[in-house]
C-alpha positions in Angstrom: -20.1 28.3 2.3 -18.0 26.5 0.2 -14.4 27.1 0.1 -12.6 24.4 -1.9 -12.5 24.7 -5.7 -14.3 21.9 -7.8 -13.7 21.1 -11.4 -15.6 19.0 -13.4 -14.3 17.1 -16.6 -17.2 15.5 -18.3 -17.4 13.5 -21.5 -17.7 10.2 -23.3 -16.4 6.8 -23.3 -12.6 7.4 -24.6 -12.9 11.2 -24.5 -9.7 11.0 -22.3 -11.4 12.6 -19.3 -10.1 9.8 -16.9 -6.4 10.3 -17.9 -6.9 13.8 -18.0 -8.7 14.0 -14.3 -5.9 11.9 -12.5 -2.7 14.0 -14.8 -4.4 17.9 -13.7 -5.5 16.5 -9.8 -2.3 15.3 -9.6 -0.4 18.4 -11.4 -2.8 21.0 -9.4 -2.7 19.0 -5.5 -6.5 18.0 -6.0 -8.3 14.5 -5.3 -9.4 13.3 -8.4 -12.7 11.5 -8.5 -13.4 8.8 -10.5 -17.2 8.3 -10.9 -16.8 5.8 -14.1 -14.6 4.0 -11.4 -17.7 4.2 -8.9 -20.3 3.2 -11.1 -18.2 0.3 -12.8 -18.0 -1.4 -9.2 -21.2 -1.7 -8.8 -21.9 -3.3 -12.1 -19.1 -5.7 -11.2 -20.5 -6.5 -7.9 -24.1 -7.1 -9.1 -22.5 -9.1 -12.5 -20.8 -11.1 -9.7 -24.1 -12.1 -8.0 -25.7 -12.6 -11.0 -28.5 -9.5 -10.8 -30.1 -8.5 -14.4 -30.0 -4.4 -14.9 -33.8 -5.3 -15.2 -34.4 -6.9 -11.9 -34.8 -3.4 -9.5 -36.5 -5.3 -6.7 -33.2 -7.6 -6.4 -30.6 -4.7 -7.0 -32.6 -2.5 -4.5 -31.7 -5.4 -2.2 -27.9 -6.3 -3.3 -27.1 -2.6 -2.6 -27.9 -2.5 1.1 -25.1 -5.4 1.2 -22.7 -3.0 -0.4 -19.8 -1.4 1.0 -18.2 0.8 -1.6 -14.8 3.0 -0.7 -12.5 4.8 -2.5 -9.1 4.9 -0.9 -5.7 6.3 -2.5 -7.2 6.2 -6.0 -7.9 2.3 -5.4 -11.7 1.1 -5.3 -12.8 -1.3 -2.7 -15.7 -3.8 -2.6 -16.7 -5.0 0.9 -12.9 -4.8 1.4 -11.9 -6.3 -1.6 -9.8 -4.0 -4.1 -11.7 -4.1 -7.7 -9.7 -1.1 -8.9 -8.1 -3.9 -11.7 -11.2 -5.8 -12.0 -13.7 -3.0 -12.9 -11.9 -2.4 -16.3 -12.9 -5.8 -17.8 -14.7 -6.2 -21.4 -17.6 -7.4 -19.3 -18.1 -4.4 -17.3 -17.2 -2.3 -20.1 -20.5 -4.0 -22.3 -22.4 -3.9 -19.1 -21.7 -0.5 -17.2 -24.2 1.9 -19.2 -27.3 -0.3 -18.8 -27.1 -0.4 -14.8 -25.7 3.2 -14.4 -28.9 4.6 -16.4 -31.3 3.0 -13.3 -32.6 5.2 -10.8 -31.9 3.0 -7.9 -28.2 3.3 -8.6 -27.8 6.6 -9.5 -29.6 7.9 -6.9 -27.5 5.8 -4.1 -24.3 6.7 -5.5 -25.1 10.9 -5.5 -24.4 11.0 -2.2 -21.1 8.9 -2.2 -19.9 10.9 -4.8 -21.1 14.3 -3.3 -19.1 13.6 0.1 -15.7 15.4 -0.8 -17.3 18.2 -1.5 -16.7 20.4 1.1 -13.6 19.0 2.3 -11.4 19.4 -0.1 -10.3 20.9 -3.7 -11.7 18.0 -6.3 -11.4 17.1 -9.8 -14.6 15.5 -10.3 -14.6 13.6 -14.4 -17.9 11.2 -15.3 -20.6 12.2 -17.7 -23.1 13.8 -15.4 -20.6 16.0 -12.8 -21.4 19.6 -14.1 -24.7 18.7 -15.0 -26.2 17.0 -12.0 -23.6 16.0 -9.2 -21.5 19.0 -8.9 -24.3 21.7 -10.8 -22.7 24.4 -9.0 -18.9 23.7 -9.7 -16.5 26.2 -10.5 -15.5 25.4 -13.3 -16.7 22.9 -15.8 -15.0 21.1 -19.0 -16.5 19.0 -21.5 -14.2 16.7 -23.6 -15.4 15.2 -27.0 -13.8 13.3 -29.7 -14.9 11.5 -32.7 -15.7 7.9 -32.1 -12.9 6.3 -34.3 -10.3 8.1 -32.0 -11.8 7.1 -29.0 -12.1 3.7 -30.0 -8.4 3.4 -30.6 -7.6 5.2 -27.6 -9.9 2.3 -25.9 -8.3 -0.2 -27.8 -4.9 0.5 -27.3 -5.4 0.6 -23.3 -6.9 -3.2 -23.6 -4.1 -4.4 -25.8 -1.6 -3.0 -22.8 -3.8 -4.8 -20.3 -3.4 -7.9 -22.5 -6.9 -8.0 -23.0 -7.9 -10.2 -26.0 -10.6 -8.5 -27.8 -10.6 -7.0 -31.3 -11.0 -3.3 -32.8 -14.2 -4.1 -34.3 -15.4 -5.0 -31.3 -14.2 -2.1 -29.1 -15.5 0.1 -32.0 -19.0 -1.4 -31.4 -18.3 -0.8 -27.6 -18.0 2.8 -27.9 -20.9 3.2 -30.5 -23.4 1.5 -28.1 -22.4 3.3 -25.0 -22.9 6.7 -27.0 -26.3 5.6 -28.1 -27.0 4.6 -24.7 -25.4 7.3 -22.2 -27.0 9.8 -24.5 -30.4 9.0 -25.2 -31.2 7.5 -21.5 -33.7 9.5 -19.3 -31.8 10.2 -16.2 -28.9 12.2 -16.5 -28.6 12.1 -20.2 -24.9 12.6 -21.9 -24.7 16.0 -22.8 -22.3 19.2 -21.5 -23.3 21.4 -18.8 -24.9 24.9 -20.4 -22.0 26.5 -18.9 -19.3 23.9 -19.7 -16.2 24.8 -22.1 -16.4 22.2 -24.6 -12.5 21.0 -25.9 -12.2 18.7 -28.8 -9.3 16.3 -27.8 -9.5 14.3 -31.5 -6.3 15.9 -32.7 -4.4 16.4 -29.3 -2.1 14.4 -27.2 -2.5 13.5 -23.7 0.2 16.1 -22.5 -1.5 18.7 -24.7 -4.9 17.9 -23.1 -3.9 18.2 -19.7 -1.9 21.6 -20.2 -5.0 23.1 -21.5 -7.2 22.0 -19.0 -4.5 23.1 -16.5 -4.4 26.4 -18.1 -8.0 27.0 -18.0 -8.3 25.8 -13.7 -5.4 28.4 -13.2 -6.7 31.0 -15.6 -10.3 30.5 -13.4 -8.4 30.5 -10.4 -6.7 33.7 -11.1 -10.1 35.6 -12.3 -11.9 34.4 -9.2 -8.6 36.1 -7.3 -9.1 39.2 -9.7 -12.7 39.7 -8.7 -12.5 39.0 -5.1 -9.4 41.9 -4.2 
């Protein structure tokens, strides 16, 4: 029987799930699994090799040469640290096309589950609570309106000195929502038993505080039930 706790945090692009999950994991001493970073790493890997999302046989062949490692919150592809490179606008634009492919999702499923039985986990992404960890102890789904999410993403890119307009970022958010929500495999939807938290009018600190409270309340409830 699994003894370690698994908390999933899902949500669309710009909902704050990555920042929240990282902070919550640090506060509670959990491991942070950033599934989006894993898909971004694969996207970067394939883009660098000029492989189109439509060329599934070539993707299958390339994946055989992929050595992906997550260590100390850093992402390595075949020994190269790509933690910064996977946040480029080019990857932003293409990641939803690659991540929707069954061949990629199935190959990464086992990698994401490797941490399940060995440590307390905060797993964030788009299908953590529905597909990857359907039996998670607590499932949280963060949402926010598209404009708010675009502003957050644009500010993040400005801080990294990426030259892109707000309108372009907003368009990317809308396009990503459309692709994620309508894909056949693992569409972006809250798990039936997920707690939905709207972050539109909340600061990062406020969201982190609420999520930590949800986790602690759940842990206490389990303790009382087991007593």
